[in-house]
FIKOLZA-1660 file (N, C-alpha, C; in steps of 0.1 Angstrom, whole numbers, plus 5000, padded with zeros to 4 digits):
% residues 181
   i   px   py   pz ch aa at
   1 8321 4938 6406  A  X  N
   1 8312 4946 6414  A  X CA
   1 8307 4957 6406  A  X  C
   2 8294 4960 6407  A  X  N
   2 8287 4971 6400  A  X CA
   2 8289 4984 6408  A  X  C
   3 8286 4995 6402  A  X  N
   3 8287 5008 6408  A  X CA
   3 8278 5008 6420  A  X  C
   4 8266 5003 6418  A  X  N
   4 8256 5003 6429  A  X CA
   4 8261 4995 6441  A  X  C
   5 8268 4984 6439  A  X  N
   5 8274 4976 6450  A  X CA
   5 8285 4984 6457  A  X  C
   6 8293 4991 6449  A  X  N
   6 8304 4999 6455  A  X CA
   6 8298 5009 6464  A  X  C
   7 8288 5016 6459  A  X  N
   7 8282 5027 6467  A  X CA
   7 8275 5021 6480  A  X  C
   8 8268 5010 6478  A  X  N
   8 8262 5004 6490  A  X CA
   8 8273 5000 6501  A  X  C
   9 8284 4994 6496  A  X  N
   9 8294 4990 6505  A  X CA
   9 8300 5002 6512  A  X  C
  10 8303 5013 6504  A  X  N
  10 8308 5025 6510  A  X CA
  10 8299 5031 6520  A  X  C
  11 8286 5031 6517  A  X  N
  11 8276 5037 6527  A  X CA
  11 8275 5028 6539  A  X  C
  12 8276 5015 6538  A  X  N
  12 8276 5006 6549  A  X CA
  12 8287 5009 6559  A  X  C
  13 8299 5010 6553  A  X  N
  13 8311 5013 6561  A  X CA
  13 8311 5027 6567  A  X  C
  14 8308 5037 6559  A  X  N
  14 8308 5050 6564  A  X CA
  14 8297 5053 6574  A  X  C
  15 8286 5046 6574  A  X  N
  15 8275 5048 6583  A  X CA
  15 8275 5039 6596  A  X  C
  16 8285 5032 6597  A  X  N
  16 8286 5023 6609  A  X CA
  16 8285 5032 6622  A  X  C
  17 8276 5028 6631  A  X  N
  17 8274 5036 6643  A  X CA
  17 8266 5048 6642  A  X  C
  18 8261 5051 6630  A  X  N
  18 8252 5063 6628  A  X CA
  18 8238 5059 6628  A  X  C
  19 8229 5069 6631  A  X  N
  19 8215 5067 6630  A  X CA
  19 8210 5068 6616  A  X  C
  20 8196 5064 6615  A  X  N
  20 8190 5064 6601  A  X CA
  20 8190 5078 6594  A  X  C
  21 8189 5088 6602  A  X  N
  21 8189 5102 6596  A  X CA
  21 8203 5105 6590  A  X  C
  22 8214 5101 6597  A  X  N
  22 8227 5103 6592  A  X CA
  22 8230 5095 6580  A  X  C
  23 8224 5082 6580  A  X  N
  23 8226 5074 6568  A  X CA
  23 8219 5080 6556  A  X  C
  24 8207 5086 6558  A  X  N
  24 8200 5093 6547  A  X CA
  24 8208 5104 6542  A  X  C
  25 8215 5112 6550  A  X  N
  25 8223 5123 6546  A  X CA
  25 8235 5118 6538  A  X  C
  26 8241 5107 6542  A  X  N
  26 8252 5101 6534  A  X CA
  26 8247 5096 6520  A  X  C
  27 8235 5090 6519  A  X  N
  27 8230 5086 6507  A  X CA
  27 8228 5098 6497  A  X  C
  28 8224 5109 6503  A  X  N
  28 8222 5121 6495  A  X CA
  28 8236 5127 6490  A  X  C
  29 8246 5125 6498  A  X  N
  29 8259 5130 6494  A  X CA
  29 8267 5122 6484  A  X  C
  30 8263 5110 6482  A  X  N
  30 8271 5101 6474  A  X CA
  30 8272 5105 6460  A  X  C
  31 8261 5108 6453  A  X  N
  31 8261 5112 6439  A  X CA
  31 8271 5123 6435  A  X  C
  32 8270 5135 6443  A  X  N
  32 8279 5146 6439  A  X CA
  32 8294 5142 6442  A  X  C
  33 8297 5133 6451  A  X  N
  33 8310 5130 6455  A  X CA
  33 8317 5120 6444  A  X  C
  34 8309 5112 6438  A  X  N
  34 8315 5102 6428  A  X CA
  34 8325 5108 6418  A  X  C
  35 8321 5119 6411  A  X  N
  35 8331 5124 6401  A  X CA
  35 8344 5128 6407  A  X  C
  36 8343 5133 6419  A  X  N
  36 8355 5138 6426  A  X CA
  36 8364 5126 6430  A  X  C
  37 8358 5116 6436  A  X  N
  37 8365 5104 6440  A  X CA
  37 8371 5097 6428  A  X  C
  38 8364 5095 6417  A  X  N
  38 8369 5088 6405  A  X CA
  38 8380 5096 6399  A  X  C
  39 8379 5110 6399  A  X  N
  39 8390 5118 6394  A  X CA
  39 8403 5117 6403  A  X  C
  40 8401 5117 6416  A  X  N
  40 8413 5116 6425  A  X CA
  40 8420 5102 6423  A  X  C
  41 8412 5092 6422  A  X  N
  41 8418 5078 6421  A  X CA
  41 8425 5077 6407  A  X  C
  42 8419 5083 6397  A  X  N
  42 8425 5083 6384  A  X CA
  42 8438 5090 6384  A  X  C
  43 8438 5102 6390  A  X  N
  43 8450 5110 6391  A  X CA
  43 8461 5103 6399  A  X  C
  44 8457 5096 6410  A  X  N
  44 8466 5089 6418  A  X CA
  44 8473 5078 6410  A  X  C
  45 8466 5070 6403  A  X  N
  45 8472 5059 6395  A  X CA
  45 8480 5064 6383  A  X  C
  46 8475 5074 6377  A  X  N
  46 8481 5079 6364  A  X CA
  46 8494 5086 6368  A  X  C
  47 8495 5092 6379  A  X  N
  47 8507 5100 6382  A  X CA
  47 8519 5091 6386  A  X  C
  48 8517 5078 6388  A  X  N
  48 8527 5069 6392  A  X CA
  48 8530 5059 6381  A  X  C
  49 8543 5060 6377  A  X  N
  49 8547 5052 6365  A  X CA
  49 8544 5037 6366  A  X  C
  50 8546 5032 6378  A  X  N
  50 8544 5017 6380  A  X CA
  50 8529 5013 6382  A  X  C
  51 8520 5023 6383  A  X  N
  51 8505 5019 6384  A  X CA
  51 8497 5025 6372  A  X  C
  52 8504 5032 6363  A  X  N
  52 8497 5038 6352  A  X CA
  52 8491 5028 6343  A  X  C
  53 8497 5017 6342  A  X  N
  53 8492 5006 6333  A  X CA
  53 8478 5001 6337  A  X  C
  54 8475 5003 6350  A  X  N
  54 8462 4999 6354  A  X CA
  54 8450 5007 6348  A  X  C
  55 8454 5018 6342  A  X  N
  55 8444 5027 6336  A  X CA
  55 8444 5025 6320  A  X  C
  56 8452 5016 6316  A  X  N
  56 8453 5014 6301  A  X CA
  56 8441 5008 6295  A  X  C
  57 8436 5014 6284  A  X  N
  57 8425 5009 6276  A  X CA
  57 8430 5009 6261  A  X  C
  58 8424 5001 6253  A  X  N
  58 8427 5001 6239  A  X CA
  58 8416 5008 6231  A  X  C
  59 8420 5018 6224  A  X  N
  59 8411 5026 6216  A  X CA
  59 8412 5022 6201  A  X  C
  60 8400 5021 6195  A  X  N
  60 8400 5019 6180  A  X CA
  60 8401 5033 6174  A  X  C
  61 8411 5035 6165  A  X  N
  61 8413 5047 6158  A  X CA
  61 8410 5046 6143  A  X  C
  62 8403 5055 6138  A  X  N
  62 8401 5056 6124  A  X CA
  62 8409 5068 6119  A  X  C
  63 8421 5066 6114  A  X  N
  63 8429 5077 6110  A  X CA
  63 8425 5081 6095  A  X  C
  64 8422 5093 6094  A  X  N
  64 8419 5098 6080  A  X CA
  64 8428 5109 6077  A  X  C
  65 8435 5107 6065  A  X  N
  65 8445 5117 6061  A  X CA
  65 8456 5119 6071  A  X  C
  66 8459 5109 6078  A  X  N
  66 8470 5109 6088  A  X CA
  66 8467 5115 6101  A  X  C
  67 8454 5119 6104  A  X  N
  67 8450 5126 6116  A  X CA
  67 8438 5119 6122  A  X  C
  68 8438 5119 6135  A  X  N
  68 8426 5114 6143  A  X CA
  68 8425 5122 6156  A  X  C
  69 8413 5126 6160  A  X  N
  69 8411 5132 6173  A  X CA
  69 8409 5121 6184  A  X  C
  70 8417 5123 6194  A  X  N
  70 8416 5114 6206  A  X CA
  70 8404 5117 6214  A  X  C
  71 8398 5107 6220  A  X  N
  71 8386 5110 6229  A  X CA
  71 8390 5117 6241  A  X  C
  72 8381 5123 6248  A  X  N
  72 8384 5131 6260  A  X CA
  72 8390 5123 6272  A  X  C
  73 8387 5110 6272  A  X  N
  73 8392 5102 6283  A  X CA
  73 8407 5098 6282  A  X  C
  74 8413 5100 6270  A  X  N
  74 8427 5097 6268  A  X CA
  74 8436 5107 6276  A  X  C
  75 8445 5101 6284  A  X  N
  75 8453 5110 6292  A  X CA
  75 8466 5113 6283  A  X  C
  76 8465 5123 6275  A  X  N
  76 8476 5126 6266  A  X CA
  76 8489 5130 6273  A  X  C
  77 8487 5134 6286  A  X  N
  77 8499 5138 6294  A  X CA
  77 8508 5125 6295  A  X  C
  78 8502 5113 6294  A  X  N
  78 8509 5101 6296  A  X CA
  78 8510 5093 6283  A  X  C
  79 8510 5100 6272  A  X  N
  79 8510 5093 6259  A  X CA
  79 8523 5086 6257  A  X  C
  80 8533 5089 6265  A  X  N
  80 8546 5082 6264  A  X CA
  80 8545 5067 6268  A  X  C
  81 8534 5064 6275  A  X  N
  81 8532 5050 6278  A  X CA
  81 8522 5043 6268  A  X  C
  82 8520 5050 6257  A  X  N
  82 8510 5044 6247  A  X CA
  82 8518 5035 6237  A  X  C
  83 8510 5026 6231  A  X  N
  83 8514 5017 6221  A  X CA
  83 8504 5018 6209  A  X  C
  84 8509 5022 6198  A  X  N
  84 8501 5022 6186  A  X CA
  84 8504 5011 6177  A  X  C
  85 8494 5004 6172  A  X  N
  85 8497 4992 6163  A  X CA
  85 8485 4990 6153  A  X  C
  86 8489 4983 6142  A  X  N
  86 8480 4980 6132  A  X CA
  86 8476 4965 6134  A  X  C
  87 8464 4962 6138  A  X  N
  87 8460 4948 6140  A  X CA
  87 8460 4940 6128  A  X  C
  88 8460 4946 6116  A  X  N
  88 8460 4938 6104  A  X CA
  88 8475 4935 6099  A  X  C
  89 8484 4942 6104  A  X  N
  89 8498 4941 6100  A  X CA
  89 8507 4943 6113  A  X  C
  90 8509 4933 6120  A  X  N
  90 8517 4935 6133  A  X CA
  90 8532 4936 6130  A  X  C
  91 8537 4936 6118  A  X  N
  91 8551 4938 6115  A  X CA
  91 8554 4953 6115  A  X  C
  92 8544 4961 6114  A  X  N
  92 8546 4976 6114  A  X CA
  92 8550 4980 6128  A  X  C
  93 8559 4989 6129  A  X  N
  93 8563 4995 6142  A  X CA
  93 8561 5010 6141  A  X  C
  94 8555 5015 6152  A  X  N
  94 8552 5029 6153  A  X CA
  94 8559 5034 6166  A  X  C
  95 8566 5045 6164  A  X  N
  95 8573 5051 6175  A  X CA
  95 8567 5065 6178  A  X  C
  96 8566 5068 6191  A  X  N
  96 8561 5081 6195  A  X CA
  96 8573 5091 6194  A  X  C
  97 8570 5102 6189  A  X  N
  97 8580 5113 6188  A  X CA
  97 8573 5126 6192  A  X  C
  98 8581 5136 6197  A  X  N
  98 8575 5149 6200  A  X CA
  98 8570 5155 6187  A  X  C
  99 8559 5163 6188  A  X  N
  99 8553 5169 6176  A  X CA
  99 8564 5177 6168  A  X  C
 100 8573 5184 6175  A  X  N
 100 8583 5192 6168  A  X CA
 100 8592 5183 6160  A  X  C
 101 8596 5171 6165  A  X  N
 101 8604 5162 6158  A  X CA
 101 8597 5157 6145  A  X  C
 102 8585 5154 6146  A  X  N
 102 8577 5149 6135  A  X CA
 102 8577 5159 6124  A  X  C
 103 8576 5172 6127  A  X  N
 103 8574 5183 6117  A  X CA
 103 8588 5187 6112  A  X  C
 104 8598 5187 6120  A  X  N
 104 8611 5194 6116  A  X CA
 104 8622 5184 6113  A  X  C
 105 8622 5172 6119  A  X  N
 105 8634 5164 6117  A  X CA
 105 8633 5153 6107  A  X  C
 106 8644 5148 6102  A  X  N
 106 8644 5136 6093  A  X CA
 106 8645 5124 6102  A  X  C
 107 8635 5116 6101  A  X  N
 107 8633 5104 6109  A  X CA
 107 8636 5091 6101  A  X  C
 108 8640 5081 6108  A  X  N
 108 8642 5068 6102  A  X CA
 108 8630 5063 6095  A  X  C
 109 8630 5061 6082  A  X  N
 109 8617 5058 6075  A  X CA
 109 8613 5043 6076  A  X  C
 110 8621 5035 6083  A  X  N
 110 8617 5021 6085  A  X CA
 110 8606 5020 6095  A  X  C
 111 8605 5030 6103  A  X  N
 111 8594 5030 6114  A  X CA
 111 8583 5039 6110  A  X  C
 112 8571 5037 6115  A  X  N
 112 8560 5046 6115  A  X CA
 112 8561 5055 6127  A  X  C
 113 8555 5066 6127  A  X  N
 113 8556 5075 6138  A  X CA
 113 8542 5080 6142  A  X  C
 114 8541 5084 6154  A  X  N
 114 8529 5091 6159  A  X CA
 114 8533 5102 6168  A  X  C
 115 8525 5113 6168  A  X  N
 115 8528 5125 6177  A  X CA
 115 8515 5132 6180  A  X  C
 116 8514 5138 6191  A  X  N
 116 8502 5146 6195  A  X CA
 116 8505 5160 6193  A  X  C
 117 8496 5166 6185  A  X  N
 117 8496 5181 6183  A  X CA
 117 8486 5187 6192  A  X  C
 118 8489 5197 6200  A  X  N
 118 8480 5203 6209  A  X CA
 118 8475 5193 6220  A  X  C
 119 8462 5194 6223  A  X  N
 119 8457 5185 6234  A  X CA
 119 8453 5171 6230  A  X  C
 120 8448 5170 6217  A  X  N
 120 8442 5157 6214  A  X CA
 120 8442 5153 6200  A  X  C
 121 8450 5159 6192  A  X  N
 121 8451 5156 6177  A  X CA
 121 8463 5147 6175  A  X  C
 122 8460 5135 6171  A  X  N
 122 8471 5125 6169  A  X CA
 122 8474 5124 6154  A  X  C
 123 8487 5126 6150  A  X  N
 123 8491 5125 6137  A  X CA
 123 8499 5112 6135  A  X  C
 124 8497 5105 6124  A  X  N
 124 8503 5092 6121  A  X CA
 124 8510 5092 6108  A  X  C
 125 8522 5087 6108  A  X  N
 125 8530 5086 6096  A  X CA
 125 8533 5071 6095  A  X  C
 126 8530 5065 6083  A  X  N
 126 8532 5051 6081  A  X CA
 126 8547 5048 6078  A  X  C
 127 8552 5036 6081  A  X  N
 127 8566 5032 6077  A  X CA
 127 8568 5035 6063  A  X  C
 128 8580 5039 6060  A  X  N
 128 8585 5042 6046  A  X CA
 128 8578 5054 6040  A  X  C
 129 8572 5062 6048  A  X  N
 129 8565 5074 6043  A  X CA
 129 8571 5086 6050  A  X  C
 130 8570 5098 6045  A  X  N
 130 8575 5110 6051  A  X CA
 130 8563 5118 6056  A  X  C
 131 8565 5126 6066  A  X  N
 131 8554 5134 6072  A  X CA
 131 8550 5145 6062  A  X  C
 132 8538 5146 6059  A  X  N
 132 8532 5157 6050  A  X CA
 132 8520 5161 6057  A  X  C
 133 8519 5174 6061  A  X  N
 133 8507 5179 6069  A  X CA
 133 8495 5179 6060  A  X  C
 134 8496 5178 6047  A  X  N
 134 8484 5179 6038  A  X CA
 134 8479 5165 6034  A  X  C
 135 8488 5155 6035  A  X  N
 135 8484 5142 6030  A  X CA
 135 8489 5132 6040  A  X  C
 136 8481 5122 6043  A  X  N
 136 8485 5111 6052  A  X CA
 136 8477 5099 6050  A  X  C
 137 8480 5088 6057  A  X  N
 137 8473 5076 6055  A  X CA
 137 8459 5075 6060  A  X  C
 138 8451 5067 6054  A  X  N
 138 8438 5064 6059  A  X CA
 138 8439 5049 6064  A  X  C
 139 8438 5047 6077  A  X  N
 139 8441 5034 6082  A  X CA
 139 8434 5032 6096  A  X  C
 140 8430 5020 6099  A  X  N
 140 8424 5017 6112  A  X CA
 140 8435 5011 6121  A  X  C
 141 8437 5018 6132  A  X  N
 141 8448 5014 6141  A  X CA
 141 8442 5012 6155  A  X  C
 142 8450 5007 6164  A  X  N
 142 8446 5006 6178  A  X CA
 142 8457 5013 6186  A  X  C
 143 8452 5020 6196  A  X  N
 143 8461 5027 6205  A  X CA
 143 8458 5022 6220  A  X  C
 144 8468 5017 6226  A  X  N
 144 8467 5012 6240  A  X CA
 144 8473 5023 6248  A  X  C
 145 8465 5030 6256  A  X  N
 145 8469 5042 6263  A  X CA
 145 8463 5044 6276  A  X  C
 146 8469 5050 6286  A  X  N
 146 8463 5053 6299  A  X CA
 146 8451 5063 6297  A  X  C
 147 8440 5059 6303  A  X  N
 147 8427 5067 6302  A  X CA
 147 8422 5071 6316  A  X  C
 148 8414 5082 6316  A  X  N
 148 8408 5086 6328  A  X CA
 148 8397 5076 6332  A  X  C
 149 8395 5074 6345  A  X  N
 149 8385 5065 6350  A  X CA
 149 8371 5071 6347  A  X  C
 150 8363 5062 6342  A  X  N
 150 8349 5067 6338  A  X CA
 150 8339 5061 6349  A  X  C
 151 8329 5069 6352  A  X  N
 151 8319 5064 6362  A  X CA
 151 8309 5056 6354  A  X  C
 152 8308 5043 6356  A  X  N
 152 8298 5035 6349  A  X CA
 152 8284 5037 6353  A  X  C
 153 8275 5032 6346  A  X  N
 153 8260 5032 6350  A  X CA
 153 8259 5024 6363  A  X  C
 154 8249 5027 6371  A  X  N
 154 8247 5021 6384  A  X CA
 154 8248 5006 6384  A  X  C
 155 8241 4999 6375  A  X  N
 155 8241 4985 6375  A  X CA
 155 8251 4978 6365  A  X  C
 156 8261 4986 6361  A  X  N
 156 8272 4981 6353  A  X CA
 156 8284 4978 6361  A  X  C
 157 8290 4967 6357  A  X  N
 157 8302 4963 6364  A  X CA
 157 8313 4974 6363  A  X  C
 158 8321 4975 6374  A  X  N
 158 8332 4984 6373  A  X CA
 158 8343 4976 6367  A  X  C
 159 8347 4980 6355  A  X  N
 159 8357 4973 6347  A  X CA
 159 8371 4978 6350  A  X  C
 160 8375 4975 6362  A  X  N
 160 8389 4979 6366  A  X CA
 160 8395 4968 6375  A  X  C
 161 8408 4968 6376  A  X  N
 161 8415 4958 6385  A  X CA
 161 8410 4960 6399  A  X  C
 162 8411 4950 6407  A  X  N
 162 8406 4950 6421  A  X CA
 162 8413 4961 6429  A  X  C
 163 8426 4963 6427  A  X  N
 163 8432 4973 6435  A  X CA
 163 8427 4987 6432  A  X  C
 164 8422 4990 6420  A  X  N
 164 8416 5003 6417  A  X CA
 164 8403 5004 6424  A  X  C
 165 8395 4993 6423  A  X  N
 165 8382 4993 6429  A  X CA
 165 8383 4994 6444  A  X  C
 166 8393 4988 6450  A  X  N
 166 8395 4989 6465  A  X CA
 166 8399 5004 6468  A  X  C
 167 8407 5010 6460  A  X  N
 167 8410 5024 6463  A  X CA
 167 8398 5033 6461  A  X  C
 168 8390 5030 6451  A  X  N
 168 8377 5038 6450  A  X CA
 168 8369 5037 6462  A  X  C
 169 8367 5025 6467  A  X  N
 169 8359 5022 6479  A  X CA
 169 8365 5030 6491  A  X  C
 170 8378 5029 6493  A  X  N
 170 8385 5035 6505  A  X CA
 170 8383 5050 6504  A  X  C
 171 8385 5056 6493  A  X  N
 171 8384 5071 6491  A  X CA
 171 8369 5075 6492  A  X  C
 172 8360 5067 6487  A  X  N
 172 8346 5071 6488  A  X CA
 172 8341 5070 6503  A  X  C
 173 8345 5060 6510  A  X  N
 173 8342 5060 6525  A  X CA
 173 8348 5072 6532  A  X  C
 174 8361 5075 6529  A  X  N
 174 8367 5087 6536  A  X CA
 174 8360 5100 6532  A  X  C
 175 8355 5101 6519  A  X  N
 175 8349 5113 6515  A  X CA
 175 8335 5114 6522  A  X  C
 176 8328 5103 6525  A  X  N
 176 8315 5103 6531  A  X CA
 176 8316 5106 6546  A  X  C
 177 8326 5101 6552  A  X  N
 177 8327 5102 6567  A  X CA
 177 8326 5117 6572  A  X  C
 178 8333 5126 6566  A  X  N
 178 8332 5140 6572  A  X CA
 178 8318 5145 6571  A  X  C
 179 8310 5141 6562  A  X  N
 179 8296 5146 6560  A  X CA
 179 8288 5142 6572  A  X  C
 180 8291 5131 6579  A  X  N
 180 8283 5126 6590  A  X CA
 180 8287 5132 6603  A  X  C
 181 8298 5139 6604  A  X  N
 181 8303 5144 6617  A  X CA
 181 8302 5159 6618  A  X  C
% end
């Protein structure tokens, strides 16, 4: 389903029993409501451990000197559900640790580690290496992590599981209904 189809379906449901002028008012209200609805649905699924995986996307990371900035859509609050891996060497294992542990503790060097500093700075330590804030690996990795819902272009398919799309539709309809009353 494209975003345009989702909007049309929501308008059809929300405008049942309304006149053409009310339908026009709903059509005007849709665009400003979309970011709110997408945000609410994203928060709803992210806040529940058993549905958070529905928001998972795989990000290509180019780690330079052991550091990479995460994109704004990465939900770092739920980084505990992330998996970091090297697609060229799947024998490597990376473990998430708190930033303080990476900096202060002695960790098992058989594993690689990753930690988030601040809001969106990811630090990576390769297996059999020690953390050094001035020197780190240059490596291409993949991070599978929960991400915020993005509003696609109108004629672009909504690339989400059906239950997320259904929830978007339900909430969009409910958000439009008060406008008409």
